[in-house]
C-alpha positions in Angstrom: 13.1 -1.8 -37.2 13.3 1.0 -33.9 11.0 -0.7 -31.2 7.7 1.3 -30.9 5.4 1.3 -27.3 2.2 -0.2 -27.6 0.0 0.4 -25.2 1.4 2.3 -22.1 3.2 3.8 -20.2 0.3 3.1 -17.1 2.0 4.4 -13.9 1.7 1.7 -10.7 2.9 1.1 -7.5 4.9 5.0 -5.8 5.6 4.2 -2.6 3.0 6.1 -0.1 6.0 6.2 3.0 9.0 6.8 1.9 8.2 8.6 -1.8 11.4 7.5 -3.1 10.2 4.6 -5.8 8.0 4.0 -8.3 7.1 1.4 -11.2 5.5 1.9 -14.6 4.0 -0.7 -17.3 4.3 -0.8 -21.1 3.4 -2.7 -23.2 6.0 -2.7 -26.6 5.3 -4.2 -29.8 9.0 -5.8 -30.1 11.7 -6.7 -27.5 13.9 -4.2 -25.8 15.0 -2.1 -23.3 12.3 -0.1 -22.0 13.8 2.9 -19.9 12.4 6.1 -17.1 13.8 9.4 -17.7 13.2 12.2 -15.4 15.0 14.8 -13.8 17.9 15.2 -11.5 19.0 11.8 -12.4 15.7 10.2 -11.6 15.1 6.8 -13.3 15.6 3.5 -14.4 15.3 0.7 -16.8 14.9 -2.7 -17.9 14.0 -6.1 -20.6 11.3 -6.3 -21.7 9.9 -10.3 -21.4 7.4 -12.0 -23.5 4.0 -13.6 -23.1 1.8 -15.1 -25.8 3.8 -13.1 -28.3 3.3 -9.7 -27.2 6.3 -7.9 -24.6 5.8 -5.9 -21.7 8.1 -4.1 -19.1 7.5 -3.0 -15.4 10.2 -0.3 -15.1 11.6 0.2 -11.8 11.9 3.5 -10.7 14.7 4.6 -8.8 15.9 8.5 -7.0 12.5 9.9 -6.7 12.0 13.1 -4.5 9.1 13.0 -2.0 6.9 15.8 -1.8 7.9 16.9 -5.7 6.4 15.9 -9.2 8.5 14.9 -12.1 7.7 14.5 -15.4 9.0 11.0 -17.2 9.5 10.0 -20.5 9.7 6.5 -21.8 12.4 4.8 -23.6 13.0 1.8 -25.8 16.4 1.3 -26.8 17.2 5.2 -25.8 14.3 6.5 -28.2 11.6 8.7 -26.8 8.2 8.2 -26.7 6.4 8.9 -24.6 5.1 11.6 -24.5 4.5 11.5 -28.0 5.2 14.8 -30.1 1.8 15.6 -30.9 0.8 14.9 -27.9 -2.8 17.7 -26.3 -2.5 15.8 -22.9 0.3 17.8 -20.2 3.3 16.0 -19.3 3.2 12.7 -18.1 4.4 12.9 -14.5 5.1 11.3 -11.4 4.4 13.1 -8.1 5.1 11.8 -4.4 4.1 12.1 -1.1 5.2 14.3 1.9 5.4 12.9 4.4 2.3 13.2 7.1 0.6 14.7 3.6 -2.5 15.3 2.8 -3.9 11.7 0.5 -6.8 11.9 -1.8 -7.8 8.0 -3.0 -10.3 8.2 -6.0 -11.8 4.5 -6.2 -15.0 2.8 -8.7 -15.8 -0.2 -10.9 -17.5 -1.0 -13.8 -16.2 0.4 -16.9 -16.8 -1.2 -19.8 -14.4 0.9 -22.4 -16.1 1.4 -26.0 -17.4 5.0 -26.1 -19.5 5.3 -30.5 -17.1 6.8 -33.0 -19.3 9.3 -33.0 -22.7 10.3 -31.4 -24.3 9.0 -28.0 -22.9 7.0 -26.1 -25.5 4.7 -24.9 -24.5 4.1 -21.5 -23.2 7.7 -21.0 -20.6 9.4 -20.0 -17.5 8.0 -19.5 -16.5 8.9 -15.5 -12.7 8.5 -15.9 -12.9 9.9 -19.3 -14.7 13.4 -17.6 -11.5 13.1 -14.5 -8.7 12.9 -17.7 -10.3 15.6 -19.3 -10.9 17.8 -16.2 -7.3 17.1 -14.9 -6.5 18.0 -18.0 -7.4 21.4 -18.1 -6.4 21.9 -14.5 -2.7 21.3 -15.6 -3.2 22.8 -18.9 -5.0 26.1 -17.1 -2.8 25.9 -14.4 -5.7 27.3 -12.4 -8.0 25.3 -9.7 -9.7 25.2 -11.7 -13.3 25.5 -12.9 -16.5 26.2 -10.3 -18.2 22.9 -11.9 -17.9 21.2 -8.9 -17.1 21.4 -4.4 -13.3 22.5 -3.6 -11.2 19.6 -3.7 -13.8 16.9 -5.2 -11.5 16.9 -9.0 -7.6 17.7 -7.7 -5.7 15.3 -8.7 -6.2 11.7 -6.7 -3.2 10.8 -5.5 -3.9 6.4 -6.0 -6.8 5.6 -8.2 -8.1 2.3 -6.5 -10.2 0.5 -9.5 -12.2 -2.2 -8.0 -12.9 -4.5 -10.7 -14.5 -5.5 -14.5 -11.4 -3.4 -16.3 -12.0 -5.5 -19.2 -15.7 -6.9 -20.7 -14.5 -10.4 -21.6 -18.2 -11.5 -21.4 -19.8 -8.1 -23.2 -17.4 -6.9 -26.0 -18.2 -3.6 -28.4 -19.4 -3.4 -32.0 -16.5 -3.3 -33.1 -15.1 -6.0 -31.3 -17.1 -8.3 -32.5 -16.1 -7.7 -35.9 -12.5 -8.6 -34.7 -13.6 -11.7 -33.5 -15.6 -12.9 -36.1 -13.5 -12.0 -39.0 -10.6 -13.9 -36.4 -12.5 -16.9 -35.7 -16.5 -18.5 -36.1 -18.9 -16.8 -33.7 -21.3 -19.1 -34.3 -19.2 -21.7 -32.5 -18.7 -21.1 -28.4 -17.4 -17.7 -26.9 -19.3 -16.2 -29.8 -19.3 -12.9 -29.6 -17.0 -12.9 -26.1 -13.3 -13.2 -25.7 -11.5 -16.7 -25.8 -8.4 -16.6 -25.4 -5.2 -14.5 -24.7 -4.8 -12.8 -28.0 -8.3 -11.2 -27.6 -8.0 -10.7 -24.1 -5.3 -8.4 -25.2 -7.7 -6.8 -27.6 -9.4 -6.2 -24.5 -7.2 -4.0 -22.5 -5.8 -2.2 -25.5 -9.4 -0.5 -26.4 -9.7 -0.5 -22.8 -6.4 1.9 -21.7 -5.7 3.0 -25.3 -8.6 5.5 -24.9 -6.7 8.5 -25.5 -8.1 10.6 -22.6 -7.7 7.3 -19.7 -4.0 6.7 -21.7 -2.8 9.3 -19.9 -4.5 10.2 -17.1 -3.1 6.8 -15.9 -0.2 8.5 -17.1 -0.3 10.3 -14.5 -2.4 9.1 -11.5 -0.7 5.8 -9.9 -3.7 2.7 -9.6 -4.2 -0.1 -7.9 -6.2 -3.0 -8.9 -8.1 -6.2 -8.0 -10.5 -8.2 -10.7 -14.2 -9.2 -9.9 -16.2 -11.7 -12.3 -16.8 -9.7 -15.7 -12.2 -9.5 -16.0 -13.5 -13.7 -16.1 -17.2 -13.8 -16.9 -20.2 -12.7 -14.6 -20.9 -14.7 -11.9 -17.1 -16.2 -11.9 -17.0 -18.9 -8.8 -21.1 -18.4 -8.0 -21.1 -21.8 -6.3 -19.8 -25.6 -7.0 -22.2 -26.4 -9.4 -22.0 -23.1 -11.9 -18.4 -24.0 -11.6 -18.7 -28.1 -12.6 -21.0 -26.4 -15.7 -18.9 -24.3 -16.8 -15.6 -26.6 -16.8 -17.8 -29.3 -18.9 -17.8 -26.7 -21.9 -14.5 -27.4 -24.6 -14.2 -23.4 -24.4 -13.8 -22.3 -20.5 -10.6 -23.6 -19.6 -8.8 -20.9 -22.5 -11.0 -19.3 -21.1 -10.3 -19.1 -17.2 -6.5 -19.7 -18.3 -6.0 -16.2 -20.6 -7.7 -14.4 -18.3 -6.3 -14.9 -15.0 -2.6 -14.6 -17.0 -3.9 -11.5 -18.6 -4.5 -9.4 -14.7 -1.7 -11.5 -14.3 0.6 -9.2 -16.8 -1.9 -6.2 -16.9 -3.0 -5.8 -13.5 -1.9 -7.4 -10.7 2.0 -6.6 -11.8 1.4 -3.0 -11.0 -0.5 -4.1 -7.4 3.3 -5.2 -5.9 5.8 -2.9 -4.5 9.5 -3.8 -5.5 10.3 -5.4 -3.1 7.7 -7.5 -3.8 8.8 -8.1 -7.1 12.2 -9.0 -6.4 10.8 -12.0 -3.8 8.4 -12.8 -6.7 9.6 -16.8 -7.2 7.5 -16.4 -10.9 8.3 -12.4 -12.1 12.5 -13.9 -11.7 11.2 -17.0 -13.7 9.7 -15.3 -16.9 11.9 -12.8 -16.0 14.9 -15.7 -17.2 13.6 -17.1 -20.1 13.3 -15.8 -23.9 9.5 -16.9 -23.8 7.4 -16.7 -20.1 4.3 -17.6 -22.2 3.9 -22.1 -20.8 5.8 -20.5 -17.5 2.6 -18.6 -16.2 0.2 -20.6 -18.1 1.3 -23.3 -15.8 1.3 -21.3 -12.5 -2.4 -20.4 -13.3 -3.6 -23.1 -14.2 -2.5 -24.1 -10.4 -4.2 -21.1 -9.1 -7.0 -22.1 -10.7 -7.3 -25.9 -10.0 -6.5 -24.5 -5.9 -7.3 -21.2 -4.6 -5.3 -21.6 -2.2 -2.0 -21.5 -3.7 -1.4 -18.2 -4.9 -2.7 -15.2 -2.8 -4.2 -12.0 -5.8 -4.9 -9.9 -2.5 -2.3 -7.5 -1.5 -1.8 -4.0 0.8 0.1 -0.8 0.2 0.1 1.8 2.6 -0.3 5.7 1.5 1.2 7.1 4.6 -0.6 7.1 7.9 -3.6 5.6 5.6 -3.7 1.8 4.7 -5.6 -0.1 1.7 -5.9 -3.8 1.5 -7.4 -5.2 -1.5 -9.1 -8.1 -0.9 -10.0 -10.6 -3.9 -13.5 -12.9 -3.7 -13.6 -14.2 -6.7 -10.6 -16.5 -7.8 -10.2 -17.4 -3.3 -13.5 -18.9 -2.7 -13.9 -21.9 -1.8 -17.5 -23.6 -2.7 -18.4 -26.4 -1.6 -21.5 -26.9 -0.6 -21.4 -27.1 3.6 -18.0 -24.6 3.4 -18.9 -21.9 1.2 -16.5 -18.9 2.2 -15.1 -16.1 0.8 -11.8 -16.5 1.1 -9.6 -19.6 1.7 -8.7 -20.7 5.4 -4.4 -18.9 4.0 -6.3 -15.6 2.5 -8.3 -14.9 5.0 -5.7 -15.2 7.5 -3.0 -13.1 5.3 -6.4 -10.7 5.8 -6.5 -10.7 9.6 -3.1 -10.4 10.3 -2.5 -6.9 7.7 -5.7 -5.3 8.9 -4.7 -6.0 12.3 -0.6 -6.2 12.8 0.7 -2.6 13.3 -1.8 -0.9 15.7 -1.1 2.7 15.5 0.5 3.1 12.7 -3.0 3.7 10.4 -5.4 6.3 10.8 -7.9 5.2 8.5 -8.5 1.9 7.6 -9.7 1.2 3.4 -11.0 -2.5 2.8 -11.3 -3.1 -0.7 -13.7 -5.7 -2.5 -15.3 -5.5 -5.4 -18.6 -6.8 -3.8 -20.2 -4.7 -0.9 -20.3 -6.4 2.3 -22.9 -4.4 3.2 -26.4 -4.3 0.8 -29.7 -3.5 0.6 -31.0 -5.1 3.9 -33.8 -7.4 0.6 -30.6 -8.3 -0.7 -29.2 -9.5 2.2 -31.5 -11.8 3.4 -32.3 -13.6 0.4 -29.0 -14.5 -0.2 -28.6 -15.8 2.9 -31.7 -17.2 2.4 -30.7 -18.9 -0.9 -27.9 -20.2 0.6 -29.6 -22.2 2.9 -31.6 -23.3 1.0 -28.6 -24.6 -1.8 -26.9 -26.7 1.9 -30.3 -28.6 2.3 -32.3 -26.4 5.2 -35.2 -27.2 3.7 -35.3 -30.4 2.2 -32.2 -32.1 2.0 -29.1 -30.9 -0.4 -29.8 -33.3 -3.2 -34.3 -31.4 -2.5 -36.4 -29.8 -5.0 -36.0 -26.5 -2.5 -32.4 -27.2 -2.9 -32.1 -27.3 -7.0 -34.6 -24.4 -7.2 -32.1 -22.4 -5.3 -29.2 -23.0 -7.1 -31.5 -22.0 -10.7 -32.4 -19.1 -9.0 -28.8 -18.2 -7.5 -26.9 -18.4 -11.0 -30.2 -16.7 -12.7 -30.1 -13.6 -9.7 -26.5 -13.4 -9.7 -27.1 -14.4 -5.4 -23.0 -14.6 -4.6 -22.2 -11.6 -2.6 -20.8 -11.5 0.6 -24.2 -11.7 2.1 -24.1 -16.0 0.1 -20.8 -16.9 2.2 -22.9 -16.7 5.8 -19.4 -16.9 7.8 -17.5 -15.3 5.8 -19.8 -12.0 6.0 -19.6 -12.9 9.6 -15.6 -13.1 10.0 -15.1 -10.2 8.1 -17.5 -8.8 10.8 -16.4 -9.4 13.2 -12.5 -8.8 12.1 -13.4 -5.0 11.1 -14.8 -4.9 14.3 -11.4 -5.6 16.4 -9.7 -3.6 13.8 -11.8 -0.7 14.4 -11.7 -0.6 18.0 -8.8 -1.0 21.1 -5.4 1.0 21.8 -4.4 2.2 18.7 -8.0 2.0 17.0 -8.1 3.7 13.3 -10.6 7.3 13.0 -11.8 5.2 10.5 -13.1 1.8 8.6 -14.1 1.9 5.4 -14.9 -0.7 3.2 -14.4 0.2 -0.3 -17.5 -1.5 -3.0 -18.6 -1.4 -6.8 -20.2 -4.4 -8.7 -23.4 -3.1 -7.8 -24.0 -0.2 -10.5 -24.9 2.4 -8.0 -23.2 4.8 -5.3 -24.5 4.5 -2.3 -23.2 5.0 2.3 -24.0 2.5 4.9 -23.0 2.6 8.2 -23.4 -0.8 10.7 -25.3 -0.5 14.0 -23.4 -2.5 16.6 -26.5 -4.6 18.9 -25.6 -4.1 22.3 -26.1 -7.4 22.9 -26.8 -10.2 19.9 -30.7 -11.1 18.7 -32.1 -14.2 18.8 -30.3 -16.2 16.3 -27.5 -14.5 15.4 -23.7 -14.7 15.8 -22.3 -12.4 18.3 -20.6 -9.4 16.2 -17.6 -8.3 18.3 -17.0 -5.5 20.9 -19.0 -2.0 19.5 -15.5 -0.4 17.5 -14.5 3.0 18.3 -13.5 3.9 14.9 -16.6 4.9 12.3 -17.4 2.7 10.3 -18.5 2.8 7.0 -19.7 1.2 3.8 -18.7 3.0 0.9 -20.0 2.0 -2.4 -19.4 3.3 -6.0 -20.5 1.7 -9.5 -20.5 2.2 -12.5 -17.6 4.0 -13.8 -18.7 3.7 -17.5 -21.8 1.3 -18.0 -25.2 1.4 -17.6 -28.5 0.0 -15.6 -31.4 -0.6 -16.6 -34.8 1.0 -15.4 -36.9 -2.7 -13.4 -32.8 -3.0 -11.6 -33.4 0.2 -10.0 -36.3 -0.2 -8.9 -35.1 -3.4 -7.8 -32.4 -1.6 -5.5 -34.8 1.2 -4.2 -37.2 -1.0 -3.3 -34.5 -3.5 -1.8 -33.8 -0.3 0.9 -37.3 0.6 2.0 -38.8 -0.9 4.7 -41.2 -3.2 2.9 -38.4 -4.7 1.0 -36.6 -5.3 3.7 -39.9 -6.5 5.9 -40.1 -8.7 2.8 -36.6 -9.9 3.4 -36.9 -10.9 6.4 -40.2 -13.1 5.2 -37.6 -15.0 3.2 -34.8 -15.4 6.1 -37.8 -17.0 8.5 -38.9 -19.5 5.7 -35.3 -21.1 5.3 -34.9 -20.5 9.6 -32.3 -17.4 8.4 -31.4 -15.4 11.7 -31.0 -12.3 12.0 -27.6 -10.9 10.7 -24.8 -9.8 13.3 -25.0 -6.7 12.5 -27.6 -4.6 11.8 -26.8 -0.8 9.5 -29.3 1.5 7.8 -28.4 4.0 4.1 -27.8 7.6 5.0 -26.0 8.5 1.3 -28.1 7.4 -1.7 -29.1 5.6 -3.5 -27.4 7.3 -6.6 -27.3 6.5 -10.1 -24.7 7.6 -12.7 -21.0 7.4 -14.1 -19.9 7.9 -10.8 -16.5 8.0 -8.9 -16.2 8.5 -5.5 -12.9 10.3 -3.5 -11.9 9.8 0.2 -9.6 12.4 1.0 -7.8 11.5 4.5 -5.4 13.8 6.0 -4.2 12.9 9.7 -7.4 11.9 11.6 -9.6 13.8 9.2 -11.7 12.1 6.2 -13.7 13.8 3.7 -16.1 12.1 1.2 -16.7 13.1 -2.1 -18.8 11.8 -4.6 -18.8 12.7 -8.3 -20.2 12.4 -11.8 -19.8 13.0 -15.5 -20.9 15.7 -17.6 -20.7 17.3 -21.2 -17.5 18.9 -21.8 -15.3 17.1 -19.2 -17.4 18.9 -16.4 -17.3 16.8 -13.1 -20.3 17.6 -11.1 -20.3 17.3 -7.3 -23.9 15.2 -5.9 -22.3 14.1 -2.3 -19.5 16.0 -0.7 -19.3 14.3 4.0 -17.0 14.4 6.0 -16.7 10.8 7.8 -14.3 11.8 11.1 -12.7 15.3 12.1 -13.7 18.3 9.8 
């Protein structure tokens, strides 16, 4: 029987500097040779590798011409399987950048994939579905699009940055719950959540098999990083949380399967062809008939010791640099030495942000968790962290026990809950944004919190009493850009809570909490300059030379993306 295409193609890497190479990910239903065939001799092929009975390939594509758009086909053992003969979408293409050309970076997070077969979607219209519908219509019509959006707002992105919660392992759809119930007893933990690798493959099928999103991912390159729901809500909140999870009989299989599937479905495609060639794990898995046990050993070591693996990575798009930071698996959780990143990963991030000064005009720092939160939430997390480490009554006292319970119940585990890491990131941003060769902008791209906003820091002339020095005021414009969700909901009470968190009254309450735990003021101040916006939404940065423009669009009926905010961050 001939090999078939099970999932994909997903266009992952397109060289943002030379414009001559790419990688395309596929899952097939049996071992085969997977090939990309494109015009003018461009293309590439590779054999599939096997994980847990599934077959995958990351196909290297070479021979591309910078500044062009090239249609491609997927062939398995010489037989064309993509695009489907009955496809209602335009051809899948690889668009390569022009030297010194404009770069459009679209980003967001939190996409609960399941849609109802009919009727109203309870969490609203999917922003990625809507983007796909709009772009397909543009390409099919060969026009610049209807005036449902501001100029440029829905133009084809050069890269789609997905900042976490690409799948929800702990919040499955009704269809997946029925599938799970037919496979095992849902009354046994983890119940209606996924429990092993095969069940994770179901989530990716559901998410990436959606026809609109499948076409979108086949024609727009993507960068991805996990957040908590890719494994479990509040993943790695604290040492106490982790000990509680490790005491269950099902957690080990869940976390190992989550990391294995992340490596296969998301991480590999983040890497450049050169990085893949230098990756010993990738080489080892491709060299054996079944790489399951080799990958399982790797992720078991990674879960036990965050320092033995680096999930963070860097991508350059012309004169724009993107640093994607792992803010989940790299955490150090010992209460008296909590850190968002282990020392090796932190040193790597610093090196990448500061290397080649003057080689980039825009530095984008992708972190699923926002650096700058509503002030009340920031102060509440700093207060909670101080109590947990024993600031009042010691680490075994009543306040510490209360704070640990609250931390786990209220999701108090962003950058502010790791105070030294918040300060380190703040100093790094100040250093990267200042001095000779400073970029025009430093943009922190985040999601997670199910609303969108723009926040801008204020560097003090002198540190506030009790606050650490934040470094010299940067010359670059520094902004926190938070955009979430792509497809999910937020209860009214939580919306009101976020609005109060941004208010002056909320700020005063936050400072009162901080004083209770003897926490000084943050080393910088900040203010919200846009939002909060609620809905299924997507932000896009349009970058050219030292100019940066931000657009926020929200999904509307009939495949429309409506611009709700547009602003220049630098230049004009």
